[in-house]
MIZA-81871 format. One record per residue (C-alpha): x negated, y negated, z negated. Coordinates in Angstrom, 2 decimals, decimal comma, padded with zeros to 5 digits. Each point is the difference from the previous one (the first is absolute). Layout:
<lokes>
       u       v       w
       X       Y       Z
...
</lokes>
This chain:
<lokes>
       u       v       w
  037,11  043,49 -076,80
 -000,67 -002,93  002,37
  000,08  002,29  003,04
  003,35  001,52 -001,07
  001,49 -003,44 -000,63
 -001,04 -001,27  003,42
  001,55  003,03  001,65
  003,25 -000,57 -001,90
  000,14 -003,62  001,12
 -000,56  000,99  003,64
  002,76  002,60 -000,22
  002,44 -002,49 -001,56
 -000,84 -002,56  002,67
  000,93  002,53  002,66
  003,32  000,68 -001,72
  000,84 -003,72  000,03
 -000,83 -000,29  003,70
  002,44  002,77  000,83
  002,95 -001,93 -001,44
 -000,87 -003,68  000,52
  002,77 -000,45  002,55
 -002,27 -000,63  003,02
  000,83  002,13  003,02
 -003,10 -000,77  002,05
 -002,88  002,50 -000,09
 -003,13  000,69  001,99
  000,70  003,60  000,97
  002,82  002,51 -000,02
 -000,63  003,68  000,66
  003,21  001,98  000,56
  001,27  003,28  001,41
 -002,97  001,70 -001,67
 -000,48  002,98 -002,28
 -001,61 -001,83 -002,91
 -001,73  002,03 -002,69
 -000,19 -002,53 -002,79
 -002,04  002,29 -002,32
  001,68 -001,66 -002,94
  000,37  002,02 -003,25
  003,10  001,77  001,38
 -001,61  000,53  003,42
  002,89 -001,91  001,57
  000,52 -000,24  003,74
  001,28 -003,13  001,72
  000,69 -001,25  003,51
 -001,27 -003,56 -000,01
 -001,84 -002,73 -001,85
 -000,70 -003,72  000,22
 -003,40 -001,66 -000,43
 -000,75 -003,60 -000,94
 -003,36 -001,54 -000,88
 -001,65  003,39  000,24
  002,32  001,73 -002,50
  002,98  002,30  000,15
  003,00 -002,09 -001,12
  002,79  002,50  000,70
  000,28  003,72  000,75
  003,22  001,76  001,03
  002,13  001,11  002,90
 -000,31 -001,53  003,46
  003,48 -001,49 -000,33
 -000,85 -001,64 -003,32
 -003,30 -001,50  001,10
  001,19 -001,19  003,43
  003,11 -001,61 -001,47
 -001,81 -001,79 -002,81
 -003,09 -001,30  001,83
 -001,19 -001,52  003,25
 -003,64  000,39  000,96
 -002,81 -001,45  002,06
 -000,67  003,58  001,14
  002,31  003,00  000,00
 -001,26  003,52  000,60
  002,32  002,83  000,98
 -001,92  003,13 -001,04
  002,35  002,29  001,96
  000,05  002,50 -002,82
 -003,76  000,24 -000,43
 -001,35  000,54 -003,52
 -001,54 -002,81 -002,04
 -002,15  000,57 -003,09
 -001,90 -002,20 -002,44
 -003,46 -000,87  001,32
 -002,38  002,93 -000,38
 -002,80 -000,12 -002,55
 -003,30  001,83  000,17
 -000,79  000,33 -003,69
 -003,61  001,03  000,58
 -001,86 -001,08  003,12
 -003,27 -001,59  001,04
  001,20 -002,81  002,22
 -003,27 -001,93 -000,07
 -001,97  003,18  000,66
  002,38  001,05  002,78
 -000,64 -003,31  001,72
 -003,74  000,62 -000,08
  000,38  003,46  001,52
  001,60 -001,56  003,07
 -003,51 -001,08  001,02
 -001,46  003,50 -000,48
  000,06  003,29  001,88
  003,13  001,98 -000,84
 -001,05  003,52 -000,95
  003,29  001,17 -001,50
  001,28  003,33  001,29
 -003,26  001,06  001,63
 -000,09  003,81 -000,02
 -003,78  000,41  000,24
 -003,17 -001,95 -000,56
 -000,60  000,16  003,76
  003,19 -002,00  000,43
 -001,30 -002,48 -002,58
 -003,17 -000,50  002,08
  002,07 -000,47  003,17
  002,18 -002,64 -001,64
 -003,06 -001,81 -001,32
 -001,59 -000,03  003,45
  003,15 -001,50  001,50
  000,19 -002,62 -002,75
 -003,67 -000,89  000,42
  000,47 -000,42  003,73
  002,85 -002,43 -000,68
 -001,94 -001,97 -002,62
 -003,68  000,32  001,03
 -001,13 -003,12 -001,88
  001,27  000,98 -003,45
 -002,89  000,20 -002,51
  001,48  003,08 -001,74
  002,13  002,88  001,24
  002,86  000,33 -002,48
  002,82  002,53 -000,14
  002,75  001,16 -002,30
  002,21  003,06 -000,34
 -002,00  003,22  000,44
  001,26  003,02 -001,90
 -002,06  003,19 -000,06
  003,05  001,95 -001,12
  001,30 -000,28  003,58
 -003,07  001,75  001,39
 -000,63  003,72  000,35
 -002,83  000,05 -002,54
  001,61 -002,43 -002,50
 -003,53 -000,87 -001,13
 -001,30 -003,53 -000,47
 -001,74 -001,24  003,16
 -003,72 -000,68  000,30
 -001,69 -003,10  001,38
 -002,14  001,95  002,48
  002,29 -000,58  002,99
  000,32 -003,68 -000,87
 -003,79 -000,36 -000,13
 -000,27  001,62  003,42
  002,74 -002,00  001,71
 -000,48 -003,34 -001,79
 -003,63 -000,25 -001,11
 -000,29 -003,78  000,29
  003,17 -001,27 -001,68
  001,14  000,58 -003,57
  003,15  002,15 -000,15
  002,39  000,09 -002,96
  003,15  002,13  000,16
  002,52  000,00 -002,86
  002,02  003,14 -000,70
  003,80 -000,14  000,30
  000,48 -000,36 -003,78
 -002,54 -002,81 -000,35
 -001,91  001,99 -002,63
 -002,83  001,38  002,13
 -002,03 -001,17  002,97
 -002,57  001,26  002,49
 -003,01 -002,18  000,81
 -002,69  000,60  002,60
 -003,72 -000,23 -000,66
 -000,19 -003,63  001,11
  002,66 -001,03 -002,52
 -001,67  001,99 -002,77
 -003,34 -001,63  000,75
  001,53 -003,48 -000,18
  001,41  000,93 -003,40
 -003,40  001,25 -001,19
  001,29  003,55 -000,48
 -002,90  002,29  000,89
  000,56  002,82 -002,47
  002,28  001,26 -002,78
  001,79 -002,75 -001,91
  002,00  000,34 -003,20
  003,13 -002,16 -000,05
  002,46 -000,11 -002,90
  003,43  000,88  001,32
 -001,35  000,89  003,42
 -002,09  002,38  002,07
 -002,74 -000,32  002,59
  000,09  003,44  001,57
 -003,25  001,88  000,49
 -000,05  003,34  001,77
 -003,17  002,04  000,36
 -001,96 -002,97 -001,39
  001,35 -002,23  002,78
  002,43 -002,93 -000,09
  003,13  001,03  001,91
  001,34 -003,53  000,18
  003,03  000,83 -002,15
  000,77 -002,54 -002,71
  002,83  000,54 -002,47
  001,83 -002,70 -002,00
 -002,37 -002,41 -001,79
 -002,93  001,10  002,18
  001,76 -001,47  003,03
 -000,79 -003,52 -001,18
 -003,73  000,62  000,48
  000,56 -000,16  003,76
  003,23 -001,99  000,13
 -001,75 -002,96 -001,66
 -002,03 -000,44  003,20
  002,91  000,12  002,44
  000,58 -003,45  001,53
  003,38 -001,57 -000,72
  002,27 -001,47  002,69
 -000,08 -003,76  000,26
  002,78 -001,89 -001,76
  001,81 -000,69  003,29
 -000,35  003,63  001,09
  001,38  001,19 -003,31
  002,99 -002,31  000,20
  000,90  001,33  003,44
 -000,33  003,57 -001,25
  002,32 -000,76 -002,92
  002,57 -001,53  002,32
 -000,22  003,06  002,25
  000,39  002,31 -003,02
  003,04 -001,95 -001,14
  001,66  000,34  003,41
 -000,48  003,78 -000,13
  001,58  000,15 -003,48
  002,98 -002,15  000,91
  000,67  002,16  003,05
  000,59  003,04 -002,23
  002,35 -001,81 -002,38
 -002,40 -000,93 -002,79
  000,85 -003,27 -001,71
 -002,19  000,49 -003,10
 -003,30  001,76 -000,65
 -002,04  000,57 -003,12
 -003,64 -000,50  000,95
 -001,72  002,50 -002,27
 -003,34 -001,42 -001,06
 -001,45 -003,33  001,20
 -002,94 -002,13 -001,01
  000,23 -003,71 -000,71
 -001,08 -001,22  003,48
  002,69  002,16  001,66
  002,65 -001,25 -002,43
 -001,03 -003,60  000,58
  000,11  000,43  003,79
  003,45  001,58 -000,09
  001,30 -002,70 -002,32
 -001,27 -002,70  002,34
  001,69  001,65  002,97
  003,31  000,22 -001,84
 -000,22 -003,64 -001,05
 -000,53 -000,95  003,65
  002,88  002,20  001,17
 -002,30  002,20  002,07
  001,29  003,23 -001,59
  003,62  000,89 -000,69
  000,05  003,55 -001,39
  000,24  000,01 -003,79
 -003,15  001,26 -001,71
 -000,51  001,11 -003,59
 -003,78 -000,03 -000,23
 -001,60  002,28 -002,58
 -003,21 -001,40 -001,42
 -002,91  002,43  000,25
 -001,50  000,77 -003,39
 -003,37 -001,55 -000,77
 -001,36 -001,92 -002,96
 -000,05 -003,16  002,10
  003,63  000,42  001,04
  001,08  000,79 -003,55
 -001,67 -003,14 -001,31
  001,37 -002,24  002,73
  003,58  001,23  000,34
  000,67  000,65 -003,68
 -000,94 -003,62 -000,63
  002,03 -001,28  002,96
  003,07  002,14 -000,66
  002,33  001,75  002,48
  000,55 -001,76  003,33
  003,53  000,11  001,44
  001,16 -001,92  003,05
  002,86  000,47  002,44
 -001,73  002,58  002,19
 -003,36  000,73 -001,59
 -000,69  001,22 -003,51
 -002,99  001,21 -002,00
  001,21  001,32 -003,36
 -001,32  003,57  000,03
 -003,45  001,44 -000,68
 -000,89  003,04  002,09
 -002,33  002,57 -001,56
 -001,66  002,74  002,05
 -000,44  002,79 -002,53
 -001,06  002,87  002,28
 -000,42  000,91  003,65
  002,05  002,08  002,44
  000,86  003,68  000,25
 -001,11  000,29  003,61
 -003,55 -001,09 -000,82
  000,00  001,90 -003,33
 -000,45 -003,21 -001,94
  003,25  000,35 -001,94
 -000,79  000,85 -003,62
  001,49  003,35 -001,07
  000,36  001,69 -003,37
 -001,65  003,10  001,47
 -002,26  000,43  003,06
  001,36 -000,01  003,52
  001,09  003,38  001,29
 -002,25 -000,40  003,04
 -003,07 -001,72 -001,48
 -002,19 -000,03 -003,09
  001,02 -003,45 -001,13
  002,88 -001,49 -001,95
 -000,35 -003,40  001,68
 -000,77 -003,14 -001,98
  001,31 -003,26 -001,34
 -001,10 -003,18  001,74
 -000,59 -001,68 -003,35
 -000,50  001,40 -003,48
  003,09  000,57 -002,17
 -001,32 -002,67 -002,34
 -000,27 -002,55  002,82
  003,53  000,75  001,18
  001,43 -000,11 -003,51
 -001,75 -003,29 -000,76
  001,41 -001,63  003,14
  003,53  001,20 -000,74
 -000,31 -001,30 -003,56
 -000,79 -003,47  001,34
  002,89  000,09  002,47
  002,39  001,29 -002,67
 -000,24 -003,27 -001,88
  000,87 -002,02  003,11
  003,08 -000,39  002,21
 -001,59  001,99  002,82
  001,21  003,36  001,23
 -002,34  003,00  000,32
  000,00  002,36  002,98
 -002,51  002,84 -000,10
 -001,04  002,32  002,81
  000,12  003,51 -001,47
 -000,17  003,11  002,19
 -001,37  002,86 -002,11
  001,75  001,58 -002,97
 -002,85 -001,02 -002,29
  000,26 -003,61  001,14
  003,77 -000,08 -000,31
 -000,23  001,33 -003,56
 -002,65 -002,56 -000,93
  001,97 -002,94  001,40
  003,35  001,16 -001,40
 -001,56  000,29 -003,46
 -001,76 -003,38  000,18
  003,21 -001,63  001,25
  001,95  001,72 -002,78
 -002,29 -001,46 -002,64
  000,99 -003,53  001,00
  003,54  000,52  001,27
  001,34  002,18 -002,80
  003,57  001,09  000,75
  002,50 -001,53  002,43
 -001,11 -003,40  001,27
  000,27 -002,43  002,91
 -003,67 -000,46  000,87
  000,47  002,05  003,20
 -003,51  001,39  000,04
 -000,52  002,29  002,94
 -001,98  003,04  000,99
 -000,85 -000,10  003,67
  000,24  003,41  001,72
  000,58  002,16 -003,13
 -001,03  002,76  002,36
 -000,96  002,94 -002,25
  001,61  000,02 -003,43
 -000,40  002,69 -002,64
  003,37  001,49 -001,12
 -000,23 -001,38 -003,54
 -000,67 -003,53  001,26
  003,12 -000,67  002,08
  002,08 -001,05 -002,99
 -002,44 -002,79 -000,81
  001,30 -001,99  002,98
  003,44 -000,18 -001,57
 -001,20 -000,34 -003,58
 -002,07 -003,10  000,78
  002,15 -001,48  002,83
 -002,83  000,48  002,52
  000,91 -000,41  003,67
 -001,29  002,64  002,44
 -000,99 -001,77  003,23
 -000,21  002,81  002,56
 -000,54  000,44  003,71
  002,17  002,79  001,47
 -002,04  000,42  003,18
 -002,99  000,99 -002,13
  001,86  003,22 -000,78
  000,60  000,85  003,64
 -003,50 -001,04  001,07
 -001,77  001,95 -002,75
  002,21  003,11 -000,13
 -002,13  001,92  002,52
 -003,04  000,07 -002,29
  001,03 -001,24 -003,46
  000,50  003,58 -001,19
 -003,60  000,78  000,90
 -001,16 -002,86 -002,22
  002,05  000,72 -003,11
  001,46  003,52  000,31
  003,66  001,03 -000,34
  000,51 -000,79 -003,69
 -001,21 -003,60  000,13
  001,73 -000,51  003,34
  003,37  000,32 -001,78
 -000,71 -003,25 -001,84
 -001,27 -001,77  003,12
  002,04 -002,47  002,10
  002,82  000,76 -002,45
  002,22 -002,96  000,81
  003,28  001,47 -001,26
 -001,63  000,95 -003,30
 -001,38 -003,51 -000,34
  003,37 -001,52  000,86
  001,75  002,17 -002,59
 -002,37 -001,34 -002,66
 -000,28 -003,65  000,99
  003,43 -000,54  001,63
 -001,80 -002,12  002,57
 -002,52  000,49  002,81
 -001,76 -002,76  001,90
 -000,66  001,29  003,51
 -002,84 -001,07  002,26
 -002,31  001,31  002,69
 -003,57 -000,95 -001,01
 -000,52 -001,24  003,57
 -002,41  000,13  001,81
 -000,51  003,38 -001,71
  003,43  000,88  001,43
  002,11 -001,57  002,72
  001,58 -003,38 -000,75
  003,54  001,11  000,95
  002,09  000,32 -003,20
  002,40  002,38  001,72
 -002,80  002,57  000,15
 -000,08 -000,15 -003,79
  003,80  000,18 -000,21
 -000,07  003,13  002,17
 -002,79  001,61 -002,03
  001,75 -000,78 -003,29
  003,32  001,61  000,92
 -001,16  002,82  002,31
 -003,58  000,80 -001,17
 -001,00  000,90  003,58
 -002,36 -001,51  002,56
  000,93 -001,60  003,32
  000,40  003,46  001,56
  002,35  001,23 -002,72
 -002,66  002,16 -001,62
  000,27  001,92 -002,25
  003,45  001,47  000,43
  001,97 -000,79 -003,15
 -002,51 -002,61 -001,10
 -003,19 -000,16 -002,05
  000,95  000,63 -003,63
  003,61 -000,97  000,85
  000,97 -000,06 -003,67
 -001,80 -003,34 -000,16
  001,91 -001,64  002,82
  002,14 -002,97 -001,02
  003,39 -000,88  001,49
  000,53 -002,78  002,50
  001,49 -002,44 -002,48
 -003,04  000,33 -002,25
 -002,33 -000,37  002,97
  001,75 -003,17  001,16
 -000,02 -001,41 -003,53
 -003,71  000,87 -000,23
 -000,83 -002,18  002,99
  002,34 -002,86 -000,99
  001,36 -000,74 -003,48
 -002,29  002,34 -001,97
 -003,06 -001,33  001,81
  001,26 -003,51 -000,78
  000,43  000,96 -003,66
 -003,57  001,28 -000,06
 -001,20 -003,57  000,70
  002,62 -001,84 -002,11
  002,04 -001,07  003,04
  003,22  001,96 -000,46
  001,97 -003,16 -000,86
 -001,08 -001,88  003,12
 -000,49  002,69  002,64
  000,35  003,70  000,69
  003,76  000,11  000,65
  002,65 -001,86  001,98
  001,80 -001,88 -002,76
  001,18 -003,55 -000,52
 -002,81 -002,28 -001,19
 -002,84  002,14  001,30
 -002,39 -000,88  002,78
  001,33  000,99  003,40
 -002,61  002,60  000,89
  001,52  002,77  002,09
 -000,65  002,41  002,84
  002,35  001,26  002,71
 -000,63  003,45  001,48
  001,35  001,72  003,09
  001,21  003,05 -001,99
  001,06  000,64 -003,56
 -002,83  001,74 -001,85
  002,45  001,04 -002,71
  001,85  002,32  002,38
 -002,31  000,56  003,01
 -001,36  003,47  000,66
 -003,24  000,71 -001,84
 -001,94  000,42  003,22
  001,11 -003,46  001,19
 -001,12 -002,01 -003,03
 -003,54 -000,78  001,11
  001,15 -001,25  003,40
  002,72 -002,41 -001,18
 -000,85 -003,43  001,39
  000,08 -003,33 -001,76
  002,26 -002,46  001,81
 -000,58 -003,04 -002,20
 -001,99 -001,03 -003,06
  001,06 -003,07 -001,99
 -001,76 -001,78 -002,87
  001,86 -002,73 -001,91
  002,54 -000,22  002,81
 -002,65 -000,46  002,71
 -000,38  002,62  002,70
 -003,66  000,98  000,00
  000,34  002,95  002,37
  002,55  000,71  002,72
 -000,12  003,04  002,24
 -000,02 -001,12  003,60
</lokes>
């Protein structure tokens, strides 16, 4: 109730500012095509900004006649939208990858080795060789790699390479030795792969921590610079808000300190990674909400990823003799949700497999009952059994989905689950029909940070080359209005911010982005290449195309 009341007061304050008689404002944007993304999806031509808020929206003639400004921007007909949200990202993790070898898109393990050699030559003093982004599904064999080549090329330095989805890794012999892994190891919610009685170096889900625990962390100053670099990359693609999906207490404390010092500007809704320690600490402390940084959501990792066969399915994979696994027992997950249910915190649970989605939907339903305003979320909702879709609507559960996952996985997803289960996979239109809302994100660095890639994938269901003709499962495409709402007002709603941000309306924070072309009318094959001209947060330009 307190959160709703504060939002109402902010909204009313904005309304007063728009009619207080003062003509002087900080910024006027006019001669624009403004998509307000208000409830009626109204278009406008201009708006005025004062003290970081929209105080008037209307025609160019109205705004220019009523106000004078410190700065006036003629948009020359270019489109302006509310600031873009990424409803599910890993901002902190993305920053860390900027100091690692980029393995994304490599089409063979030979290419992986070549990239690692080049990276090692550039950073010869690094104590570990780290990389991120390999995907065996892009290779001819589509089989998990083996550490043999790493042991040959890099015998004297530990090597740790995280798969594109973050749910599997490859370690060389040196890294395994440092972790004390010399033979088969049983890990709950994980896998240390053994083939022909030999460690291959593949670690899946919880087993990754056995090696990752030994990886040296960047220094505090190095990490700050990486975060600033990551922020610049996000602002350049029009992102004004991210949801950082799963952080520990030190990361949250560091981010909070940087926001308090004004070192970071992008808005960040940090999700608290689930652990007993975090539950004890944050449930006692209560939700944290500040102007640009919040921590009011617990993130639960319930299962792994489809690409690494760690997603938990109701029946075995079509291409392997496993049904995947949960990362924690159902009892552990249910107990954690029970504790959160009696607090003011939101729950967001990573659920990929149809078994996991059913489990989480049913646990949520136990505590949510019918329609409600708790806004609990399922992150990914990737494979859903036909009889479970209606549970999203019945319990007011928000699907938080990543459209580029569909177009990245479509080449091999059918091999994993077969044609019948594929029909309930990446089913964004079905989810929207049930929930009436979708929060759209990217899951970067799993996918590219550019939100327009997700917009394109959501409406066209094709990759950057326009494949496949007609789209992948085109019946689950969503229209452009829904896609824009999903990356603005619906994403804001998913974090309780719809009364302060997410649309261009009087009283809301002046977060907006100006593009070179209108994504609501541009040709499908142009959407991914539309450039950001300007990104603004609270009336301050934080990115300007040169």
